[in-house]
KEBADO-282229 format. One line per field, with one value per atom (N, C-alpha, C, O): residue in three letters; residue number from 1; atom name; chain; x, y negated, z. Coordinates in nm, 3 decimals. Each point is the difference from the previous one (the first is absolute). Last residue first. Layout:
// KEBADO-282229
aa	c(ALA,...)
i	c(NUM,...)
at	c(CA,...)
ch	c(A,...)
px	c(X,...)
py	c(Y,...)
pz	c(Z,...)
//
This chain:
// KEBADO-282229
aa	c(GLU,GLU,GLU,GLU,ILE,ILE,ILE,ILE,VAL,VAL,VAL,VAL,LYS,LYS,LYS,LYS,PRO,PRO,PRO,PRO,ILE,ILE,ILE,ILE,GLN,GLN,GLN,GLN,ILE,ILE,ILE,ILE,GLN,GLN,GLN,GLN,ASP,ASP,ASP,ASP,ALA,ALA,ALA,ALA,PHE,PHE,PHE,PHE,ARG,ARG,ARG,ARG,LYS,LYS,LYS,LYS,PRO,PRO,PRO,PRO,ALA,ALA,ALA,ALA,ASN,ASN,ASN,ASN,SER,SER,SER,SER,LEU,LEU,LEU,LEU,ALA,ALA,ALA,ALA,GLN,GLN,GLN,GLN,GLU,GLU,GLU,GLU,GLN,GLN,GLN,GLN,THR,THR,THR,THR,PHE,PHE,PHE,PHE,GLY,GLY,GLY,GLY,PRO,PRO,PRO,PRO,ARG,ARG,ARG,ARG,PRO,PRO,PRO,PRO,GLU,GLU,GLU,GLU,ASP,ASP,ASP,ASP,ALA,ALA,ALA,ALA,ARG,ARG,ARG,ARG,LEU,LEU,LEU,LEU,VAL,VAL,VAL,VAL,ASP,ASP,ASP,ASP,TYR,TYR,TYR,TYR,VAL,VAL,VAL,VAL,PRO,PRO,PRO,PRO,MET,MET,MET,MET,ALA,ALA,ALA,ALA,HIS,HIS,HIS,HIS,ALA,ALA,ALA,ALA,THR,THR,THR,THR,PRO,PRO,PRO,PRO,GLU,GLU,GLU,GLU,VAL,VAL,VAL,VAL,GLY,GLY,GLY,GLY,ASP,ASP,ASP,ASP,LEU,LEU,LEU,LEU,ASN,ASN,ASN,ASN,TYR,TYR,TYR,TYR,ARG,ARG,ARG,ARG,THR,THR,THR,THR,LEU,LEU,LEU,LEU,THR,THR,THR,THR,ASP,ASP,ASP,ASP,ILE,ILE,ILE,ILE,TYR,TYR,TYR,TYR,THR,THR,THR,THR,LEU,LEU,LEU,LEU,ILE,ILE,ILE,ILE,GLY,GLY,GLY,GLY,ASN,ASN,ASN,ASN,LEU,LEU,LEU,LEU,GLN,GLN,GLN,GLN,SER,SER,SER,SER,GLU,GLU,GLU,GLU,TYR,TYR,TYR,TYR,ARG,ARG,ARG,ARG,THR,THR,THR,THR,ALA,ALA,ALA,ALA,GLU,GLU,GLU,GLU,GLU,GLU,GLU,GLU,ASP,ASP,ASP,ASP,THR,THR,THR,THR,LEU,LEU,LEU,LEU,THR,THR,THR,THR,LEU,LEU,LEU,LEU,ARG,ARG,ARG,ARG,ALA,ALA,ALA,ALA,LEU,LEU,LEU,LEU,LYS,LYS,LYS,LYS,ALA,ALA,ALA,ALA,VAL,VAL,VAL,VAL,HIS,HIS,HIS,HIS,HIS,HIS,HIS,HIS,ILE,ILE,ILE,ILE,ASP,ASP,ASP,ASP,ILE,ILE,ILE,ILE,GLN,GLN,GLN,GLN,HIS,HIS,HIS,HIS,ALA,ALA,ALA,ALA,GLU,GLU,GLU,GLU,PRO,PRO,PRO,PRO,MET,MET,MET,MET)
i	c(96,96,96,96,95,95,95,95,94,94,94,94,93,93,93,93,92,92,92,92,91,91,91,91,90,90,90,90,89,89,89,89,88,88,88,88,87,87,87,87,86,86,86,86,85,85,85,85,84,84,84,84,83,83,83,83,82,82,82,82,81,81,81,81,80,80,80,80,79,79,79,79,78,78,78,78,77,77,77,77,76,76,76,76,75,75,75,75,74,74,74,74,73,73,73,73,72,72,72,72,71,71,71,71,70,70,70,70,69,69,69,69,68,68,68,68,67,67,67,67,66,66,66,66,65,65,65,65,64,64,64,64,63,63,63,63,62,62,62,62,61,61,61,61,60,60,60,60,59,59,59,59,58,58,58,58,57,57,57,57,56,56,56,56,55,55,55,55,54,54,54,54,53,53,53,53,52,52,52,52,51,51,51,51,50,50,50,50,49,49,49,49,48,48,48,48,47,47,47,47,46,46,46,46,45,45,45,45,44,44,44,44,43,43,43,43,42,42,42,42,41,41,41,41,40,40,40,40,39,39,39,39,38,38,38,38,37,37,37,37,36,36,36,36,35,35,35,35,34,34,34,34,33,33,33,33,32,32,32,32,31,31,31,31,30,30,30,30,29,29,29,29,28,28,28,28,27,27,27,27,26,26,26,26,25,25,25,25,24,24,24,24,23,23,23,23,22,22,22,22,21,21,21,21,20,20,20,20,19,19,19,19,18,18,18,18,17,17,17,17,16,16,16,16,15,15,15,15,14,14,14,14,13,13,13,13,12,12,12,12,11,11,11,11,10,10,10,10,9,9,9,9,8,8,8,8,7,7,7,7,6,6,6,6,5,5,5,5,4,4,4,4,3,3,3,3,2,2,2,2,1,1,1,1)
at	c(N,CA,C,O,N,CA,C,O,N,CA,C,O,N,CA,C,O,N,CA,C,O,N,CA,C,O,N,CA,C,O,N,CA,C,O,N,CA,C,O,N,CA,C,O,N,CA,C,O,N,CA,C,O,N,CA,C,O,N,CA,C,O,N,CA,C,O,N,CA,C,O,N,CA,C,O,N,CA,C,O,N,CA,C,O,N,CA,C,O,N,CA,C,O,N,CA,C,O,N,CA,C,O,N,CA,C,O,N,CA,C,O,N,CA,C,O,N,CA,C,O,N,CA,C,O,N,CA,C,O,N,CA,C,O,N,CA,C,O,N,CA,C,O,N,CA,C,O,N,CA,C,O,N,CA,C,O,N,CA,C,O,N,CA,C,O,N,CA,C,O,N,CA,C,O,N,CA,C,O,N,CA,C,O,N,CA,C,O,N,CA,C,O,N,CA,C,O,N,CA,C,O,N,CA,C,O,N,CA,C,O,N,CA,C,O,N,CA,C,O,N,CA,C,O,N,CA,C,O,N,CA,C,O,N,CA,C,O,N,CA,C,O,N,CA,C,O,N,CA,C,O,N,CA,C,O,N,CA,C,O,N,CA,C,O,N,CA,C,O,N,CA,C,O,N,CA,C,O,N,CA,C,O,N,CA,C,O,N,CA,C,O,N,CA,C,O,N,CA,C,O,N,CA,C,O,N,CA,C,O,N,CA,C,O,N,CA,C,O,N,CA,C,O,N,CA,C,O,N,CA,C,O,N,CA,C,O,N,CA,C,O,N,CA,C,O,N,CA,C,O,N,CA,C,O,N,CA,C,O,N,CA,C,O,N,CA,C,O,N,CA,C,O,N,CA,C,O,N,CA,C,O,N,CA,C,O,N,CA,C,O,N,CA,C,O,N,CA,C,O,N,CA,C,O,N,CA,C,O,N,CA,C,O,N,CA,C,O,N,CA,C,O,N,CA,C,O,N,CA,C,O)
ch	c(A,A,A,A,A,A,A,A,A,A,A,A,A,A,A,A,A,A,A,A,A,A,A,A,A,A,A,A,A,A,A,A,A,A,A,A,A,A,A,A,A,A,A,A,A,A,A,A,A,A,A,A,A,A,A,A,A,A,A,A,A,A,A,A,A,A,A,A,A,A,A,A,A,A,A,A,A,A,A,A,A,A,A,A,A,A,A,A,A,A,A,A,A,A,A,A,A,A,A,A,A,A,A,A,A,A,A,A,A,A,A,A,A,A,A,A,A,A,A,A,A,A,A,A,A,A,A,A,A,A,A,A,A,A,A,A,A,A,A,A,A,A,A,A,A,A,A,A,A,A,A,A,A,A,A,A,A,A,A,A,A,A,A,A,A,A,A,A,A,A,A,A,A,A,A,A,A,A,A,A,A,A,A,A,A,A,A,A,A,A,A,A,A,A,A,A,A,A,A,A,A,A,A,A,A,A,A,A,A,A,A,A,A,A,A,A,A,A,A,A,A,A,A,A,A,A,A,A,A,A,A,A,A,A,A,A,A,A,A,A,A,A,A,A,A,A,A,A,A,A,A,A,A,A,A,A,A,A,A,A,A,A,A,A,A,A,A,A,A,A,A,A,A,A,A,A,A,A,A,A,A,A,A,A,A,A,A,A,A,A,A,A,A,A,A,A,A,A,A,A,A,A,A,A,A,A,A,A,A,A,A,A,A,A,A,A,A,A,A,A,A,A,A,A,A,A,A,A,A,A,A,A,A,A,A,A,A,A,A,A,A,A,A,A,A,A,A,A,A,A,A,A,A,A,A,A,A,A,A,A,A,A,A,A,A,A,A,A,A,A,A,A,A,A,A,A,A,A,A,A,A,A,A,A)
px	c(-1.887,-0.122,-0.054,-0.091,0.325,0.036,-0.179,-0.120,0.213,0.160,-0.014,0.086,-0.505,0.055,0.157,0.046,-0.268,0.045,0.068,0.093,-0.291,0.126,-0.029,-0.040,-0.357,0.052,0.089,0.002,-0.196,0.154,-0.037,0.017,-0.452,0.112,0.106,-0.026,-0.498,0.139,0.116,0.037,-0.278,-0.137,0.115,0.080,0.212,-0.124,-0.048,0.050,0.307,-0.052,-0.058,-0.022,0.481,-0.128,-0.097,0.068,0.389,-0.044,-0.136,-0.055,0.161,-0.007,0.006,-0.053,0.052,0.131,-0.003,0.107,-0.407,-0.048,0.175,0.037,-0.170,0.000,-0.089,-0.100,0.222,0.043,-0.018,0.078,-0.312,0.144,0.100,0.107,-0.607,-0.010,0.223,0.073,-0.257,0.032,0.007,0.073,0.163,-0.116,0.022,0.091,0.324,-0.047,-0.199,-0.028,0.318,-0.035,-0.071,-0.083,0.272,-0.078,0.044,0.108,0.113,0.016,-0.140,-0.031,0.351,-0.103,-0.030,0.039,0.421,-0.123,-0.052,0.061,0.480,-0.128,-0.144,-0.014,0.513,-0.063,-0.132,-0.022,0.487,-0.112,-0.082,0.008,0.497,-0.147,-0.111,-0.007,0.527,-0.045,-0.095,-0.008,0.282,-0.094,-0.051,-0.078,0.600,-0.101,-0.114,0.055,0.387,-0.096,-0.098,-0.037,0.592,-0.180,-0.084,0.046,0.437,-0.045,-0.133,-0.048,0.203,0.163,-0.012,0.077,-0.526,0.104,0.140,-0.017,-0.294,-0.040,0.098,0.047,-0.013,-0.016,-0.003,0.118,-0.041,-0.024,-0.067,-0.103,0.358,-0.161,-0.003,-0.002,0.363,-0.025,-0.105,-0.066,0.152,0.014,-0.015,-0.043,0.333,-0.103,0.009,0.109,0.170,-0.119,-0.118,-0.108,0.604,-0.040,-0.148,0.019,0.339,-0.049,-0.085,-0.088,0.224,0.136,-0.096,-0.049,-0.232,-0.016,0.099,-0.069,0.199,-0.135,-0.012,0.036,0.173,0.093,-0.066,0.051,-0.318,0.090,0.084,0.007,-0.191,-0.136,0.063,-0.019,0.282,-0.009,-0.105,0.008,-0.052,0.206,-0.063,-0.037,-0.292,0.021,0.123,0.006,-0.055,-0.081,0.044,0.059,0.194,-0.008,-0.009,0.062,-0.292,0.101,0.101,0.063,-0.394,-0.066,0.127,-0.059,0.240,-0.012,-0.088,0.070,0.055,0.066,-0.024,0.063,-0.389,0.077,0.040,-0.053,-0.047,-0.066,0.018,-0.039,0.283,0.050,-0.092,0.015,-0.009,0.074,0.018,0.093,-0.472,-0.007,0.193,0.025,-0.117,-0.071,-0.001,0.015,0.158,0.086,-0.050,0.083,-0.297,0.084,0.095,0.050,-0.562,0.126,0.069,-0.019,-0.444,0.081,0.175,0.048,-0.644,0.079,0.118,-0.022,-0.387,0.163,0.009,-0.016,-0.315,-0.070,0.100,-0.043,0.109,-0.052,-0.002,0.062,-0.002,-0.083,-0.060,-0.117,0.470,-0.159,-0.080,-0.121,0.536,-0.012,-0.149,-0.080,0.311,0.011,-0.108,-0.104,0.277,-0.174,0.040,-0.027,0.374,-0.071,-0.131,-0.095,0.434,0.009,-0.087,-0.091,0.225,-0.058,-0.032,-0.045,0.446,-0.117,-0.066,0.034,0.410,-0.090,-0.120,-0.074,0.424,-0.123,-0.016,-0.041,0.536,-0.118,-0.039,0.032,0.241,-0.078,-0.041,-0.066,0.229,-0.081,0.042,0.056,0.309,-0.075,-0.161,0.022)
py	c(0.685,0.093,0.103,0.083,-0.648,0.155,0.127,-0.008,-0.507,0.081,0.135,0.087,-0.355,0.035,0.032,0.041,-0.546,0.192,0.040,-0.050,-0.404,0.081,0.080,0.063,-0.515,0.127,0.060,0.003,-0.401,0.032,0.153,0.083,-0.362,0.066,0.007,-0.029,-0.109,-0.061,-0.011,-0.083,0.437,-0.018,-0.157,0.019,0.174,0.015,0.017,0.041,-0.176,-0.021,0.063,0.033,-0.156,0.113,-0.012,0.014,-0.228,0.021,0.069,0.030,-0.422,0.109,0.068,-0.054,-0.395,0.070,0.128,0.046,-0.312,-0.106,0.085,-0.052,0.164,0.100,-0.046,0.052,-0.342,0.082,0.079,0.082,-0.422,-0.084,0.166,0.006,0.045,0.031,-0.088,0.093,-0.079,0.053,0.049,0.085,-0.491,0.073,0.093,0.015,-0.150,-0.037,0.067,0.115,-0.451,0.169,0.010,-0.075,-0.423,0.114,0.097,0.006,-0.105,-0.086,0.087,0.118,-0.180,-0.006,-0.021,-0.095,0.157,-0.125,0.074,0.088,-0.003,0.126,-0.172,-0.091,-0.019,-0.003,0.135,0.035,0.070,-0.091,-0.031,0.089,0.190,-0.017,-0.155,-0.093,0.396,-0.089,-0.036,-0.032,0.403,-0.065,-0.104,-0.055,0.243,-0.120,0.075,0.037,0.202,0.028,-0.137,-0.002,0.024,0.003,0.023,-0.045,0.300,-0.162,0.001,0.101,0.323,-0.111,-0.125,-0.080,0.411,0.027,-0.162,-0.122,0.387,0.100,-0.065,0.066,-0.110,-0.025,0.017,-0.006,-0.062,0.082,-0.035,-0.067,-0.227,0.070,0.091,-0.073,-0.071,0.023,0.009,0.058,-0.072,-0.103,-0.017,-0.091,0.444,-0.091,-0.064,-0.051,0.370,-0.044,-0.092,-0.035,0.300,-0.055,-0.107,-0.094,0.512,-0.109,-0.044,0.018,0.399,-0.091,-0.100,0.011,0.289,0.026,-0.077,-0.100,0.142,-0.077,-0.032,-0.107,0.486,-0.085,-0.147,-0.068,0.507,-0.014,-0.128,-0.044,0.091,-0.051,0.025,-0.079,0.251,-0.103,-0.139,-0.118,0.653,-0.026,-0.181,-0.033,0.217,0.033,-0.038,-0.082,0.136,-0.111,-0.040,-0.089,0.420,-0.117,-0.138,-0.099,0.560,-0.022,-0.082,0.004,0.023,-0.019,0.078,0.108,-0.021,-0.147,-0.019,-0.064,0.492,-0.110,-0.106,-0.085,0.373,0.064,-0.154,-0.088,0.186,-0.067,0.005,-0.081,0.351,-0.173,-0.056,-0.117,0.560,-0.036,-0.119,-0.057,0.207,0.005,-0.010,-0.051,0.074,-0.113,-0.019,-0.093,0.473,-0.065,-0.162,-0.091,0.509,-0.048,-0.090,-0.023,-0.063,0.164,-0.051,-0.113,-0.049,-0.056,0.170,0.077,-0.298,0.113,-0.039,-0.082,-0.179,-0.046,0.184,0.057,-0.279,0.106,-0.061,-0.047,-0.118,-0.095,0.140,-0.019,0.201,-0.135,-0.067,-0.038,0.378,0.026,-0.099,0.012,-0.149,-0.001,0.120,0.007,-0.131,-0.044,-0.012,-0.062,0.412,-0.027,-0.115,0.053,0.098,0.095,-0.013,0.060,-0.304,-0.072,0.095,-0.076,0.027,0.103,-0.123,-0.111,-0.078,0.009,0.089,-0.002,-0.249,0.127,0.025,0.022,-0.364,-0.016,0.121,-0.008,-0.165,0.036,0.042,0.049,-0.300,0.064,0.077,0.079,-0.572,0.093,0.168,-0.030,-0.429,0.062,0.187,0.121)
pz	c(-1.757,-0.069,0.156,-0.009,-0.063,0.035,-0.006,0.026,-0.257,0.015,0.101,-0.011,-0.250,0.072,-0.015,-0.107,-0.053,0.017,0.082,0.063,0.033,-0.069,-0.027,0.098,0.022,-0.080,-0.036,-0.123,0.499,-0.102,-0.007,0.090,0.094,-0.021,-0.064,-0.117,0.112,0.046,0.094,0.083,-0.413,0.212,0.028,0.091,-0.443,-0.044,0.194,0.104,-0.507,0.118,-0.033,-0.116,-0.092,-0.027,0.122,0.102,-0.168,-0.144,-0.001,-0.106,0.396,0.029,-0.171,-0.097,0.246,-0.100,0.069,0.039,0.178,-0.102,-0.127,-0.106,0.562,-0.045,-0.137,-0.051,0.389,0.054,-0.080,0.049,-0.157,0.042,0.022,-0.061,0.169,-0.141,-0.035,-0.035,0.505,-0.069,-0.180,-0.051,0.311,0.005,-0.073,-0.082,0.368,-0.125,-0.043,0.035,0.369,-0.056,-0.133,-0.051,0.486,-0.202,0.006,0.059,0.389,-0.192,-0.015,0.021,0.428,-0.049,-0.159,-0.069,0.254,0.029,-0.030,-0.062,0.228,0.041,-0.038,0.081,-0.202,0.110,-0.050,-0.116,-0.050,-0.064,0.140,0.085,-0.035,-0.026,-0.007,0.081,-0.099,-0.004,-0.043,-0.118,0.446,-0.081,-0.056,0.079,0.134,0.031,-0.117,-0.104,0.317,-0.104,0.042,0.117,0.038,0.075,-0.180,-0.105,0.149,-0.057,0.102,0.051,-0.030,0.003,0.005,0.053,0.047,-0.192,0.069,0.007,0.311,-0.078,-0.144,-0.093,0.706,-0.145,-0.147,-0.035,0.628,-0.067,-0.132,0.009,0.375,-0.044,-0.116,-0.099,0.530,-0.135,-0.020,0.086,0.349,-0.067,-0.191,-0.071,0.304,0.100,-0.033,-0.026,-0.124,-0.127,0.078,-0.049,0.156,0.019,-0.099,-0.076,-0.069,0.063,0.018,-0.084,0.044,0.000,0.007,0.113,-0.309,0.155,0.019,0.019,-0.421,0.030,0.124,0.049,-0.183,0.002,0.034,0.089,-0.193,0.149,0.024,0.115,-0.549,0.106,0.140,0.093,-0.423,-0.007,0.092,0.037,-0.019,-0.031,0.069,0.113,-0.347,0.149,0.068,0.091,-0.500,-0.036,0.202,0.062,-0.267,-0.010,-0.023,-0.037,0.112,0.057,0.010,0.106,-0.438,0.060,0.140,-0.008,-0.380,0.012,0.107,0.079,-0.110,0.042,-0.044,0.062,-0.129,0.132,0.042,0.067,-0.483,0.066,0.169,0.084,-0.408,-0.032,0.034,-0.036,0.082,0.070,-0.040,0.057,-0.266,0.253,-0.027,0.110,-0.545,0.014,0.191,0.079,-0.266,0.024,-0.029,-0.008,0.105,0.001,0.071,0.111,-0.342,0.037,0.077,0.044,-0.069,0.058,0.036,0.083,-0.137,0.003,-0.062,-0.089,0.353,-0.097,0.063,0.109,0.156,-0.075,-0.204,-0.105,0.570,-0.070,-0.129,-0.104,0.465,0.078,-0.096,0.000,-0.109,-0.002,0.075,-0.014,-0.002,-0.200,0.007,-0.094,0.522,-0.004,-0.116,0.019,0.095,0.133,-0.088,-0.108,-0.067,-0.035,0.051,-0.049,0.191,-0.107,-0.030,-0.032,0.518,-0.084,-0.127,0.026,0.311,-0.093,-0.090,-0.118,0.485,-0.012,-0.017,0.096,-0.108,0.042,-0.019,-0.116,0.269,-0.103,0.057,0.108,0.181,-0.043,-0.061,0.068,0.076,0.034,-0.082,-0.106,0.239,-0.068,-0.023,-0.013)
//
């Protein structure tokens, strides 16, 4: 079994711009060591020919064929606008 990893948790926290209490640093250091130890156990397995995946099951998008269709005319696009100005939709000012 590989020896425990030495992690400078305060350096990692500084890189992440986090302020940790001593209790949090101890807990997170233990958790990170556990993760790295688990990764070490995974390196024992021969994974040649195994494709990396992001999901346990394959994910497929169901898409319809892209067929060109006529779009809206300018008048149709503006027909439901509550307020119009110069053939554009006018909205209330949200930033001052």
